[in-house]
Biopython code that builds the backbone (N, CA, C, O; Angstrom):
import numpy as np
from Bio.PDB.StructureBuilder import StructureBuilder

atoms = [
    (1, "MET", "N", (85.021, 120.870, 108.664)),
    (1, "MET", "CA", (84.063, 119.797, 108.791)),
    (1, "MET", "C", (83.837, 119.541, 110.281)),
    (1, "MET", "O", (84.791, 119.292, 111.017)),
    (2, "GLU", "N", (82.605, 119.599, 110.720)),
    (2, "GLU", "CA", (82.258, 119.352, 112.122)),
    (2, "GLU", "C", (81.843, 117.893, 112.280)),
    (2, "GLU", "O", (80.994, 117.406, 111.532)),
    (3, "SER", "N", (82.439, 117.188, 113.254)),
    (3, "SER", "CA", (82.208, 115.753, 113.375)),
    (3, "SER", "C", (81.620, 115.321, 114.710)),
    (3, "SER", "O", (80.861, 114.353, 114.752)),
    (4, "ASN", "N", (81.942, 116.002, 115.792)),
    (4, "ASN", "CA", (81.522, 115.549, 117.119)),
    (4, "ASN", "C", (80.005, 115.429, 117.224)),
    (4, "ASN", "O", (79.269, 116.355, 116.884)),
    (5, "GLY", "N", (79.546, 114.260, 117.705)),
    (5, "GLY", "CA", (78.126, 114.021, 117.903)),
    (5, "GLY", "C", (77.382, 113.563, 116.674)),
    (5, "GLY", "O", (76.190, 113.269, 116.757)),
    (6, "THR", "N", (78.051, 113.492, 115.522)),
    (6, "THR", "CA", (77.384, 113.056, 114.296)),
    (6, "THR", "C", (77.528, 111.545, 114.134)),
    (6, "THR", "O", (78.383, 110.924, 114.765)),
    (7, "GLU", "N", (76.705, 110.977, 113.304)),
    (7, "GLU", "CA", (76.769, 109.549, 112.989)),
    (7, "GLU", "C", (78.079, 109.253, 112.262)),
    (7, "GLU", "O", (78.496, 110.013, 111.388)),
    (8, "PHE", "N", (78.723, 108.145, 112.628)),
    (8, "PHE", "CA", (79.971, 107.766, 111.966)),
    (8, "PHE", "C", (79.697, 107.427, 110.513)),
    (8, "PHE", "O", (78.837, 106.600, 110.210)),
    (9, "ASN", "N", (80.432, 108.070, 109.617)),
    (9, "ASN", "CA", (80.282, 107.865, 108.178)),
    (9, "ASN", "C", (81.667, 107.511, 107.623)),
    (9, "ASN", "O", (82.544, 108.374, 107.580)),
    (10, "PRO", "N", (81.879, 106.255, 107.196)),
    (10, "PRO", "CA", (83.202, 105.864, 106.711)),
    (10, "PRO", "C", (83.656, 106.605, 105.458)),
    (10, "PRO", "O", (84.839, 106.565, 105.120)),
    (11, "GLU", "N", (82.749, 107.274, 104.769)),
    (11, "GLU", "CA", (83.133, 108.053, 103.598)),
    (11, "GLU", "C", (83.687, 109.425, 103.975)),
    (11, "GLU", "O", (84.299, 110.099, 103.146)),
    (12, "MET", "N", (83.469, 109.842, 105.236)),
    (12, "MET", "CA", (83.962, 111.141, 105.684)),
    (12, "MET", "C", (84.910, 111.041, 106.871)),
    (12, "MET", "O", (85.698, 111.955, 107.118)),
    (13, "HIS", "N", (84.837, 109.924, 107.612)),
    (13, "HIS", "CA", (85.625, 109.780, 108.836)),
    (13, "HIS", "C", (86.561, 108.584, 108.754)),
    (13, "HIS", "O", (86.281, 107.602, 108.066)),
    (14, "GLU", "N", (87.672, 108.683, 109.463)),
    (14, "GLU", "CA", (88.582, 107.557, 109.641)),
    (14, "GLU", "C", (88.573, 107.237, 111.132)),
    (14, "GLU", "O", (88.967, 108.067, 111.951)),
    (15, "ALA", "N", (88.121, 106.023, 111.484)),
    (15, "ALA", "CA", (88.028, 105.631, 112.895)),
    (15, "ALA", "C", (89.409, 105.239, 113.405)),
    (15, "ALA", "O", (90.011, 104.281, 112.920)),
    (16, "ILE", "N", (89.902, 105.985, 114.385)),
    (16, "ILE", "CA", (91.187, 105.687, 114.999)),
    (16, "ILE", "C", (91.010, 104.599, 116.051)),
    (16, "ILE", "O", (91.802, 103.659, 116.116)),
    (17, "THR", "N", (89.972, 104.726, 116.873)),
    (17, "THR", "CA", (89.691, 103.749, 117.929)),
    (17, "THR", "C", (88.218, 103.790, 118.297)),
    (17, "THR", "O", (87.490, 104.704, 117.909)),
    (18, "GLU", "N", (87.788, 102.783, 119.053)),
    (18, "GLU", "CA", (86.441, 102.719, 119.594)),
    (18, "GLU", "C", (86.543, 102.681, 121.109)),
    (18, "GLU", "O", (87.425, 102.029, 121.668)),
    (19, "ILE", "N", (85.631, 103.389, 121.770)),
    (19, "ILE", "CA", (85.572, 103.353, 123.227)),
    (19, "ILE", "C", (84.133, 103.036, 123.629)),
    (19, "ILE", "O", (83.215, 103.231, 122.833)),
    (20, "PRO", "N", (83.924, 102.546, 124.860)),
    (20, "PRO", "CA", (82.538, 102.358, 125.317)),
    (20, "PRO", "C", (81.823, 103.714, 125.328)),
    (20, "PRO", "O", (82.357, 104.708, 125.820)),
    (21, "ALA", "N", (80.621, 103.733, 124.782)),
    (21, "ALA", "CA", (79.875, 104.994, 124.682)),
    (21, "ALA", "C", (79.483, 105.476, 126.074)),
    (21, "ALA", "O", (78.958, 104.699, 126.871)),
    (22, "PRO", "N", (79.733, 106.760, 126.379)),
    (22, "PRO", "CA", (79.361, 107.286, 127.694)),
    (22, "PRO", "C", (77.842, 107.272, 127.930)),
    (22, "PRO", "O", (77.389, 107.110, 129.064)),
    (23, "THR", "N", (77.069, 107.442, 126.866)),
    (23, "THR", "CA", (75.608, 107.366, 126.956)),
    (23, "THR", "C", (75.094, 106.522, 125.795)),
    (23, "THR", "O", (75.790, 106.304, 124.803)),
    (24, "GLU", "N", (73.852, 106.052, 125.948)),
    (24, "GLU", "CA", (73.254, 105.196, 124.909)),
    (24, "GLU", "C", (73.094, 105.923, 123.574)),
    (24, "GLU", "O", (73.205, 105.298, 122.519)),
    (25, "ASP", "N", (72.837, 107.220, 123.602)),
    (25, "ASP", "CA", (72.604, 107.941, 122.342)),
    (25, "ASP", "C", (73.890, 108.200, 121.557)),
    (25, "ASP", "O", (73.819, 108.648, 120.413)),
    (26, "LEU", "N", (75.077, 107.927, 122.143)),
    (26, "LEU", "CA", (76.344, 108.106, 121.428)),
    (26, "LEU", "C", (76.873, 106.821, 120.808)),
    (26, "LEU", "O", (77.969, 106.825, 120.249)),
    (27, "LYS", "N", (76.136, 105.732, 120.888)),
    (27, "LYS", "CA", (76.580, 104.481, 120.259)),
    (27, "LYS", "C", (76.565, 104.643, 118.740)),
    (27, "LYS", "O", (75.552, 105.030, 118.158)),
    (28, "GLY", "N", (77.707, 104.340, 118.103)),
    (28, "GLY", "CA", (77.822, 104.462, 116.652)),
    (28, "GLY", "C", (78.047, 105.882, 116.175)),
    (28, "GLY", "O", (78.039, 106.146, 114.973)),
    (29, "LYS", "N", (78.248, 106.799, 117.114)),
    (29, "LYS", "CA", (78.471, 108.197, 116.751)),
    (29, "LYS", "C", (79.885, 108.614, 117.130)),
    (29, "LYS", "O", (80.564, 107.933, 117.899)),
    (30, "VAL", "N", (80.312, 109.729, 116.584)),
    (30, "VAL", "CA", (81.640, 110.266, 116.854)),
    (30, "VAL", "C", (81.643, 110.884, 118.249)),
    (30, "VAL", "O", (80.850, 111.778, 118.546)),
    (31, "VAL", "N", (82.555, 110.391, 119.111)),
    (31, "VAL", "CA", (82.672, 110.891, 120.479)),
    (31, "VAL", "C", (83.699, 112.009, 120.556)),
    (31, "VAL", "O", (83.485, 112.994, 121.263)),
    (32, "ASP", "N", (84.817, 111.873, 119.837)),
    (32, "ASP", "CA", (85.891, 112.864, 119.885)),
    (32, "ASP", "C", (86.581, 112.935, 118.524)),
    (32, "ASP", "O", (86.653, 111.940, 117.803)),
    (33, "THR", "N", (87.081, 114.104, 118.183)),
    (33, "THR", "CA", (87.830, 114.292, 116.943)),
    (33, "THR", "C", (89.303, 114.457, 117.276)),
    (33, "THR", "O", (89.679, 115.378, 118.001)),
    (34, "VAL", "N", (90.144, 113.562, 116.745)),
    (34, "VAL", "CA", (91.586, 113.621, 116.980)),
    (34, "VAL", "C", (92.224, 114.620, 116.012)),
    (34, "VAL", "O", (93.039, 115.450, 116.413)),
    (35, "GLU", "N", (91.846, 114.531, 114.740)),
    (35, "GLU", "CA", (92.370, 115.445, 113.723)),
    (35, "GLU", "C", (91.215, 115.879, 112.829)),
    (35, "GLU", "O", (90.498, 115.041, 112.283)),
    (36, "LYS", "N", (91.040, 117.167, 112.684)),
    (36, "LYS", "CA", (89.935, 117.720, 111.913)),
    (36, "LYS", "C", (90.084, 117.406, 110.430)),
    (36, "LYS", "O", (91.189, 117.425, 109.889)),
    (37, "GLY", "N", (88.960, 117.117, 109.781)),
    (37, "GLY", "CA", (88.949, 116.880, 108.343)),
    (37, "GLY", "C", (88.614, 118.158, 107.592)),
    (37, "GLY", "O", (88.081, 119.106, 108.168)),
    (38, "TYR", "N", (88.928, 118.177, 106.309)),
    (38, "TYR", "CA", (88.701, 119.374, 105.501)),
    (38, "TYR", "C", (87.966, 119.035, 104.212)),
    (38, "TYR", "O", (88.207, 118.003, 103.587)),
    (39, "LEU", "N", (87.055, 119.943, 103.831)),
    (39, "LEU", "CA", (86.325, 119.868, 102.574)),
    (39, "LEU", "C", (86.685, 121.084, 101.732)),
    (39, "LEU", "O", (86.906, 122.171, 102.266)),
    (40, "LEU", "N", (86.743, 120.901, 100.418)),
    (40, "LEU", "CA", (86.941, 122.008, 99.492)),
    (40, "LEU", "C", (85.963, 121.816, 98.345)),
    (40, "LEU", "O", (86.084, 120.873, 97.564)),
    (41, "ASN", "N", (84.990, 122.721, 98.251)),
    (41, "ASN", "CA", (83.944, 122.623, 97.225)),
    (41, "ASN", "C", (83.259, 121.260, 97.259)),
    (41, "ASN", "O", (83.098, 120.617, 96.222)),
    (42, "ASP", "N", (82.858, 120.821, 98.449)),
    (42, "ASP", "CA", (82.167, 119.546, 98.685)),
    (42, "ASP", "C", (83.005, 118.334, 98.304)),
    (42, "ASP", "O", (82.449, 117.258, 98.083)),
    (43, "LYS", "N", (84.304, 118.472, 98.221)),
    (43, "LYS", "CA", (85.208, 117.353, 97.958)),
    (43, "LYS", "C", (86.113, 117.195, 99.178)),
    (43, "LYS", "O", (86.638, 118.179, 99.699)),
    (44, "ILE", "N", (86.294, 115.950, 99.631)),
    (44, "ILE", "CA", (87.079, 115.701, 100.831)),
    (44, "ILE", "C", (88.565, 115.853, 100.520)),
    (44, "ILE", "O", (89.105, 115.172, 99.648)),
    (45, "ILE", "N", (89.211, 116.754, 101.247)),
    (45, "ILE", "CA", (90.649, 116.971, 101.122)),
    (45, "ILE", "C", (91.383, 116.082, 102.125)),
    (45, "ILE", "O", (92.383, 115.448, 101.788)),
    (46, "ARG", "N", (90.876, 116.040, 103.365)),
    (46, "ARG", "CA", (91.456, 115.182, 104.391)),
    (46, "ARG", "C", (90.329, 114.617, 105.242)),
    (46, "ARG", "O", (89.458, 115.358, 105.697)),
    (47, "TYR", "N", (90.345, 113.298, 105.458)),
    (47, "TYR", "CA", (89.357, 112.644, 106.299)),
    (47, "TYR", "C", (89.570, 113.025, 107.753)),
    (47, "TYR", "O", (90.709, 113.183, 108.192)),
    (48, "ALA", "N", (88.490, 113.174, 108.503)),
    (48, "ALA", "CA", (88.581, 113.463, 109.928)),
    (48, "ALA", "C", (88.945, 112.174, 110.661)),
    (48, "ALA", "O", (88.348, 111.128, 110.411)),
    (49, "LYS", "N", (89.911, 112.247, 111.552)),
    (49, "LYS", "CA", (90.314, 111.094, 112.369)),
    (49, "LYS", "C", (89.553, 111.203, 113.681)),
    (49, "LYS", "O", (89.701, 112.174, 114.423)),
    (50, "VAL", "N", (88.731, 110.183, 113.957)),
    (50, "VAL", "CA", (87.782, 110.289, 115.067)),
    (50, "VAL", "C", (87.814, 109.056, 115.967)),
    (50, "VAL", "O", (88.331, 107.998, 115.609)),
    (51, "VAL", "N", (87.228, 109.249, 117.173)),
    (51, "VAL", "CA", (86.990, 108.182, 118.141)),
    (51, "VAL", "C", (85.488, 107.896, 118.116)),
    (51, "VAL", "O", (84.678, 108.819, 118.208)),
    (52, "VAL", "N", (85.116, 106.618, 117.992)),
    (52, "VAL", "CA", (83.719, 106.234, 117.843)),
    (52, "VAL", "C", (83.255, 105.510, 119.110)),
    (52, "VAL", "O", (83.990, 104.704, 119.680)),
    (53, "GLY", "N", (82.026, 105.806, 119.542)),
    (53, "GLY", "CA", (81.426, 105.123, 120.686)),
    (53, "GLY", "C", (80.902, 103.752, 120.287)),
    (53, "GLY", "O", (80.278, 103.595, 119.238)),
    (54, "ARG", "N", (81.161, 102.766, 121.130)),
    (54, "ARG", "CA", (80.738, 101.393, 120.826)),
    (54, "ARG", "C", (79.525, 101.028, 121.629)),
    (54, "ARG", "O", (79.020, 99.911, 121.512)),
]
sb = StructureBuilder()
sb.init_structure("model")
sb.init_model(0)
sb.init_chain("A")
sb.init_seg("    ")
for serial, (resi, resn, name, xyz) in enumerate(atoms, 1):
    if name == "N":
        sb.init_residue(resn, " ", resi, " ")
    sb.init_atom(name, np.array(xyz, "f"), 0.0, 1.0, " ", f" {name:<3s}", serial, name[0])
structure = sb.get_structure()
């Protein structure tokens, strides 16, 4: 599952922390992935742990 730069989705991502967004277009989007999430046949096996821009 690719997360960096995508819109934060609580059904697919687990927000570990929020940081000030480096640019305006990253507000509310995933800035960094701490732990990669996994899908199996379109079913979430593990949520991606991410850092979100505020």
